[in-house]
Steps between C-alpha positions, in 0.01 A plus 500: 500500500631844408430703815615819324168496312326575831715803593362827367717812452341824619702801377544809718368337820526592782677796343640620167782284364422185706371189320299313763486119480133420571460146634121512544436306173726226637323504836166461323600183314499189724728298271759781478471564874569133576798503262641806676462346843669178387777699332566709811511187717745339255732800551539399865675171413389325820620773740371492859291815561341601833339826388407664171516879504283682245508871429188716474312463290571270211725277712175406678359337184728197489694516828233337720447217248876438488506495881220243513680272252823533697327438836632839606352811655429817303624844612352810336721805457275804493505871433528723811209498743331184364619251762333516844787371721851635563708507183847515354537757219723522194509784244584422137508657154285404202567566133243780535524620862558401863301297752517310831421140587394378844491156658372387840787464747391145588437378142833319461690313768878495526649247260185443294568431133316754284395522137452856374229503231370778278346528156770718338870561555569844355772715662525269802409765758192322634675163515803652672273661762324166555833322549610763753175464696533121511859523619414771754247255648764224512384300198717353227415588140522174306385635165334794327241368256314703233239440235657763269848651484560819302861420408577844355448663843772280655317442829675164537829688553354683800414172673794297369589382852193274482384219277265658243258306278245634252248313288474755213758747369445822304 
């Protein structure tokens, strides 16, 4: 199955000059969605994972399903003010701005093996912030796993200290 057929380019979104990779057609097709989930699991090559961390918001689409298949917990990383308990915070840069991620202080226990999952690896800022939060909590980042990698933005270089796997490359 050619999963690229289910990824739609949206020019000038969220701002001028950005070509947004819209995965909603893929999410709406059960056969493509199953193929994506199987492909992402294959990227893990039998690694032991205790927690899957997914970034708001598109990391929430597939992250919980990956966690269930791995018999692992799921940890949401949210925008500021969205989590009700005490949090750790990490600022980061996007290809089109700046933001902050938060995680509950008790979401990851010391020594837990963590998979970082998101839909797109672009400049690597979000993934780098996620890795820092996991490590600040005492977790060990086992792998960063993405549905799509925008190779021309070189985000992989920013997180080169970690194992990085992506299902689709643009």
